ROKERO-863431 format. One record per residue (C-alpha): z, x, y; residue in one letter. Coordinates in pm, 1 decimal, decimal comma, padded with zeros to 6 digits. Example, Ala and Ser with C-alpha at 12.3 -4.5 7.8 and 13.67 -1.06 7.14 Angstrom:
# ROKERO-863431
[site [00780,0 01230,0 -00450,0] "A"]
[site [00714,0 01367,0 -00106,0] "S"]
This chain:
# ROKERO-863431
[site [00000,0 00000,0 00000,0] "X"]
[site [00069,5 00289,7 00234,2] "X"]
[site [-00293,6 00405,5 00225,0] "X"]
[site [-00420,9 00052,1 00289,5] "X"]
[site [-00185,2 00007,6 00583,8] "X"]
[site [-00285,7 00345,9 00725,2] "X"]
[site [-00656,4 00260,5 00702,8] "X"]
[site [-00607,4 -00080,7 00858,8] "X"]
[site [-00400,5 00072,0 01135,9] "X"]
[site [-00680,3 00319,6 01203,2] "X"]
[site [-00932,2 00036,3 01231,3] "X"]
[site [-00708,3 -00151,3 01473,7] "X"]
[site [-00645,1 00149,4 01695,1] "X"]
[site [-01001,1 00278,0 01703,1] "X"]
[site [-01144,9 -00057,5 01795,8] "X"]
[site [-01432,6 -00275,6 01676,3] "X"]
[site [-01674,0 00016,2 01641,3] "X"]
[site [-01467,8 00152,4 01350,2] "X"]
[site [-01486,1 -00169,0 01149,6] "X"]
[site [-01781,2 -00288,6 00941,9] "X"]
[site [-02004,3 -00550,5 01101,2] "X"]
[site [-01920,7 -00797,6 00825,0] "X"]
[site [-01655,6 -00846,7 00559,2] "X"]
[site [-01732,0 -00968,4 00210,0] "X"]
[site [-01497,2 -01066,6 -00068,1] "X"]
[site [-01474,8 -00821,2 -00357,1] "X"]
[site [-01229,1 -01014,0 -00574,0] "X"]
[site [-01054,3 -01029,4 -00808,9] "X"]
[site [-01020,3 -01401,2 -00754,9] "X"]
[site [-00724,0 -01630,2 -00796,5] "X"]
[site [-00436,7 -01421,7 -00659,7] "X"]
[site [-00262,8 -01288,2 -00352,3] "X"]
[site [-00380,2 -00926,8 -00299,1] "X"]
[site [-00064,6 -00748,6 -00184,5] "X"]
[site [-00138,2 -00376,9 -00229,8] "X"]
[site [-00435,5 -00145,3 -00265,4] "X"]
[site [-00460,7 00227,9 -00338,1] "X"]
[site [-00752,9 00456,7 -00418,8] "X"]
[site [-00779,9 00777,5 -00617,8] "X"]
[site [-00808,5 01048,7 -00346,3] "X"]
[site [-01054,4 01243,2 -00561,8] "X"]
[site [-01261,5 00934,3 -00647,8] "X"]
[site [-01230,8 00656,7 -00385,5] "X"]
[site [-01438,7 00419,6 -00600,4] "X"]
[site [-01144,0 00406,4 -00841,4] "X"]
[site [-00903,3 00156,4 -00686,3] "X"]
[site [-00584,1 -00013,9 -00798,9] "X"]
[site [-00492,2 -00358,2 -00665,0] "X"]
[site [-00155,4 -00533,0 -00700,0] "X"]
[site [-00094,7 -00904,9 -00662,8] "X"]
[site [00185,4 -01136,5 -00561,7] "X"]
[site [00219,6 -01250,3 -00922,8] "X"]
[site [00306,5 -00919,3 -01090,4] "X"]
[site [-00048,1 -00828,9 -01193,3] "X"]
[site [-00241,5 -00506,5 -01149,3] "X"]
[site [-00619,7 -00466,4 -01145,7] "X"]
[site [-00846,1 -00162,8 -01159,8] "X"]
[site [-01194,3 -00114,3 -01018,6] "X"]
[site [-01397,7 00194,7 -01098,4] "X"]
[site [-01704,2 00101,6 -00894,5] "X"]
[site [-01565,9 00056,8 -00543,1] "X"]
[site [-01464,1 -00305,6 -00594,3] "X"]
[site [-01786,0 -00423,9 -00755,8] "X"]
[site [-01594,4 -00529,5 -01066,4] "X"]
[site [-01228,4 -00551,4 -01163,0] "X"]
[site [-01030,8 -00559,5 -01485,3] "X"]
[site [-00668,4 -00647,1 -01528,1] "X"]
[site [-00438,3 -00373,8 -01658,7] "X"]
[site [-00261,3 -00592,8 -01909,5] "X"]
[site [-00033,5 -00314,3 -02035,4] "X"]
[site [00175,6 -00356,0 -01722,0] "X"]
[site [00412,5 -00635,8 -01821,9] "X"]
[site [00589,8 -00754,9 -01506,8] "X"]
[site [00739,2 -01102,0 -01453,9] "X"]
[site [00507,4 -01342,4 -01271,7] "X"]
[site [00753,3 -01375,8 -00982,8] "X"]
[site [00741,9 -01000,8 -00909,4] "X"]
[site [00534,6 -00888,4 -00610,8] "X"]
[site [00339,6 -00562,3 -00648,4] "X"]
[site [00398,8 -00459,3 -00288,9] "X"]
[site [00329,3 -00083,4 -00300,6] "X"]
[site [00091,8 00135,6 -00500,3] "X"]
[site [00095,8 00515,7 -00478,5] "X"]
[site [-00154,2 00750,6 -00645,9] "X"]
[site [-00045,9 01112,5 -00697,7] "X"]
[site [-00316,9 01321,4 -00523,4] "X"]
[site [-00238,6 01621,3 -00745,7] "X"]
[site [-00265,6 01414,7 -01065,7] "X"]
[site [-00469,7 01098,0 -00995,5] "X"]
[site [-00390,2 00959,1 -01341,3] "X"]
[site [-00030,0 00922,9 -01221,0] "X"]
[site [00024,3 00594,7 -01034,3] "X"]
[site [00342,7 00422,6 -00919,2] "X"]
[site [00373,5 00046,6 -00865,8] "X"]
[site [00676,6 -00069,9 -00665,1] "X"]
[site [00784,2 -00432,5 -00696,6] "X"]
[site [01038,2 -00690,6 -00592,8] "X"]
[site [01121,6 -01035,6 -00724,8] "X"]
[site [01061,3 -01358,1 -00535,2] "X"]
[site [01355,8 -01501,0 -00724,6] "X"]
[site [01717,9 -01390,3 -00729,5] "X"]
[site [01739,3 -01017,0 -00784,5] "X"]
[site [01504,0 -00814,0 -00994,8] "X"]
[site [01239,7 -00555,6 -00923,4] "X"]
[site [01173,9 -00188,0 -00977,9] "X"]
[site [00905,2 00078,3 -01005,5] "X"]
[site [00652,6 00112,8 -01287,1] "X"]
[site [00474,9 00443,3 -01356,6] "X"]
[site [00162,5 00533,1 -01551,2] "X"]
[site [00058,6 00888,2 -01639,1] "X"]
[site [-00269,8 00791,1 -01804,3] "X"]
[site [-00452,0 00595,8 -01534,3] "X"]
[site [-00306,4 00257,3 -01622,9] "X"]
[site [-00337,5 00254,3 -02002,0] "X"]
[site [00041,5 00256,2 -02048,0] "X"]
[site [00326,5 00184,9 -01805,0] "X"]
[site [00698,6 00260,4 -01795,7] "X"]
[site [00964,2 00087,9 -01586,5] "X"]
[site [01164,0 00370,1 -01425,6] "X"]
[site [01526,2 00325,9 -01528,0] "X"]
[site [01674,0 00467,8 -01208,8] "X"]
[site [01525,3 00184,2 -01001,0] "X"]
[site [01556,9 -00099,6 -01250,8] "X"]
[site [01686,5 -00413,0 -01075,8] "X"]
[site [01617,6 -00280,4 -00724,8] "X"]
[site [01416,0 -00496,7 -00486,6] "X"]
[site [01167,4 -00225,7 -00385,5] "X"]
[site [00989,8 -00302,1 -00058,5] "X"]
[site [00851,0 00044,2 00025,4] "X"]
[site [00744,1 00360,8 -00156,5] "X"]
[site [00612,1 00699,1 -00042,6] "X"]
[site [00520,5 01027,0 -00211,5] "X"]
[site [00580,4 01356,0 -00028,7] "X"]
[site [00242,9 01511,5 00065,7] "X"]
[site [00390,0 01862,1 00030,3] "X"]
[site [00551,8 01798,3 -00309,4] "X"]
[site [00430,6 01518,2 -00540,4] "X"]
[site [00752,6 01542,1 -00739,9] "X"]
[site [00939,3 01385,3 -00446,3] "X"]
[site [00933,2 01007,6 -00399,0] "X"]
[site [01123,2 00794,1 -00150,6] "X"]
[site [01179,8 00421,6 -00203,9] "X"]
[site [01308,8 00159,6 00036,3] "X"]
[site [01496,1 -00138,7 -00107,1] "X"]
[site [01716,4 -00420,0 00013,4] "X"]
[site [02013,9 -00191,1 -00056,5] "X"]
[site [01888,8 00118,8 00128,2] "X"]
[site [01682,6 00435,7 00079,2] "X"]
[site [01654,6 00618,9 -00254,6] "X"]
[site [01488,5 00947,7 -00351,0] "X"]
[site [01359,3 01110,7 -00667,4] "X"]
[site [01297,1 01484,9 -00690,5] "X"]
[site [01156,2 01475,1 -01043,4] "X"]
[site [00859,7 01235,1 -01025,6] "X"]
[site [01071,5 00924,9 -01083,8] "X"]
[site [01283,7 01033,7 -01380,8] "X"]
[site [01606,3 01012,9 -01178,9] "X"]
[site [01700,0 00862,5 -00841,4] "X"]
[site [01976,0 00908,5 -00585,2] "X"]
[site [02069,1 00696,4 -00285,7] "X"]
[site [02016,4 00899,9 00034,0] "X"]
[site [02125,3 00633,4 00282,6] "X"]
[site [02496,1 00551,9 00323,1] "X"]
[site [02610,8 00280,5 00082,2] "X"]
[site [02701,5 -00038,9 00264,6] "X"]
[site [02560,2 00085,3 00597,5] "X"]
[site [02548,9 -00194,3 00854,7] "X"]
[site [02188,8 -00120,9 00956,4] "X"]
[site [02011,8 00092,4 00693,2] "X"]
[site [01930,6 -00176,8 00442,0] "X"]
[site [01649,4 -00428,7 00393,5] "X"]
[site [01407,7 -00136,5 00418,8] "X"]
[site [01050,6 -00254,7 00472,1] "X"]
[site [00874,3 00082,4 00516,8] "X"]
[site [00925,5 00453,3 00450,3] "X"]
[site [00732,7 00768,3 00540,8] "X"]
[site [00779,4 01136,8 00456,9] "X"]
[site [00686,7 01421,1 00690,8] "X"]
[site [00368,2 01592,3 00560,9] "X"]
[site [00517,0 01944,8 00581,8] "X"]
[site [00890,4 01890,9 00537,1] "X"]
[site [01005,3 01639,8 00271,9] "X"]
[site [01359,2 01650,7 00411,3] "X"]
[site [01232,9 01451,1 00711,3] "X"]
[site [01218,3 01083,7 00616,7] "X"]
[site [01157,5 00772,9 00827,3] "X"]
[site [01277,1 00426,6 00726,3] "X"]
[site [01175,4 00101,0 00891,6] "X"]
[site [01416,5 -00186,7 00838,9] "X"]
[site [01411,5 -00556,5 00916,9] "X"]
[site [01591,1 -00443,7 01233,2] "X"]
[site [01437,3 -00124,4 01384,2] "X"]
[site [01367,1 00227,5 01244,7] "X"]
[site [01584,3 00521,2 01133,8] "X"]
[site [01524,2 00892,1 01064,0] "X"]
[site [01685,2 01174,3 00869,3] "X"]
[site [01594,3 01542,1 00907,4] "X"]
[site [01821,6 01672,8 00630,5] "X"]
[site [01725,5 01465,8 00329,4] "X"]
[site [01964,4 01182,3 00400,7] "X"]
[site [02285,9 01368,6 00481,1] "X"]
[site [02267,7 01230,5 00835,8] "X"]
[site [02065,9 00942,8 00982,9] "X"]
[site [01966,7 00874,1 01344,5] "X"]
[site [01858,5 00547,0 01501,6] "X"]
[site [01513,7 00594,2 01660,2] "X"]
[site [01464,3 00265,6 01842,9] "X"]
[site [01417,0 00376,3 02206,1] "X"]
[site [01112,3 00199,7 02347,5] "X"]
[site [01092,4 -00065,5 02075,0] "X"]
[site [01171,6 -00427,5 02144,6] "X"]
[site [01510,0 -00507,8 01995,1] "X"]
[site [01520,1 -00668,6 01650,8] "X"]
[site [01172,8 -00539,4 01557,6] "X"]
[site [01097,3 -00571,4 01186,6] "X"]
[site [00913,8 -00244,2 01108,8] "X"]
[site [00642,7 -00324,2 00854,3] "X"]
[site [00484,7 00021,1 00822,9] "X"]
[site [00521,8 00378,5 00946,1] "X"]
[site [00225,3 00618,2 00947,9] "X"]
[site [00256,2 00989,8 01028,7] "X"]
[site [-00041,1 01183,5 01167,7] "X"]
[site [-00105,8 01444,2 00892,7] "X"]
[site [-00235,7 01701,5 01142,7] "X"]
[site [00036,4 01641,1 01401,8] "X"]
[site [00356,3 01519,1 01232,6] "X"]
[site [00535,3 01457,1 01562,6] "X"]
[site [00289,1 01172,7 01626,4] "X"]
[site [00392,7 00855,7 01444,9] "X"]
[site [00262,9 00500,6 01443,9] "X"]
[site [00466,6 00196,1 01349,8] "X"]
[site [00364,4 -00164,8 01306,0] "X"]
[site [00627,5 -00428,7 01372,6] "X"]
[site [00666,3 -00798,6 01437,2] "X"]
[site [00661,0 -00708,4 01808,4] "X"]
[site [00338,8 -00507,2 01803,4] "X"]
[site [00203,0 -00159,8 01728,6] "X"]
[site [00399,3 00141,1 01852,9] "X"]
[site [00329,0 00512,4 01889,8] "X"]
[site [00563,7 00807,0 01929,3] "X"]
[site [00455,8 01161,1 02017,6] "X"]
[site [00796,1 01321,6 01966,0] "X"]
[site [00900,5 01230,2 01615,6] "X"]
[site [01043,7 00889,4 01702,1] "X"]
[site [01265,5 00986,9 01995,4] "X"]
[site [01063,5 00760,0 02222,8] "X"]
[site [00818,8 00479,7 02138,3] "X"]
[site [00562,0 00300,8 02347,4] "X"]
[site [00375,2 -00012,9 02256,1] "X"]
[site [-00001,9 00034,0 02238,1] "X"]
[site [-00294,6 -00200,7 02246,6] "X"]
[site [-00414,9 -00250,9 01895,0] "X"]
[site [-00459,2 -00621,9 01833,7] "X"]
[site [-00466,2 -00911,9 02081,5] "X"]
[site [-00146,3 -01078,7 01960,6] "X"]
[site [00198,5 -00945,4 01871,4] "X"]
């Protein structure tokens, strides 16, 4: 989902000239498309997650799709984030949450979707955000209703890196990891963003310039200039040029 959000954000910021003249439906039909991720080495190979716990694969740029039936998730689980490991494209993570009471987690495949495993360390977590460190694909950060969690071993084990029971760092909607330094993590909550520069030992509120009570849907870091960050929220699109110390709202779409 992070790659899809980043691409869409780029289209919005660059203006109409960056978007295709027309849109056409690629399918698959009959579901709510919630997440989309492509193999960095082969962009025609795309994974799509739905709002009913299903995952589809296209190997021809969306011309045709097949359901990956080996992933057995409950029908009330939302596949909200998909992450492809750029170093090993056969490794894909699918982060989910339940529309019902409780439930959710992260599934992983190491064979391009043939088999899937529910990662024990995140079983039962309502996972709303997932990111892989660009500088180290072994490091993953997940945002859940309870807080922020990290794995340093490609999902085998997880540790909470946000304070348990923190009054603000919960209901995490988005996460992002600095491209060069995986100890720098951003977390967007249902109520403004936060940042750690030491892997979660300390957290700082980075809300200056944002309208209060902004639900931060996504955070995108410029890979060539990590101090430049974009955030989408219920109050608009924001940009920071100093690592989140100050935000300003930018023109991206006509409405909030």
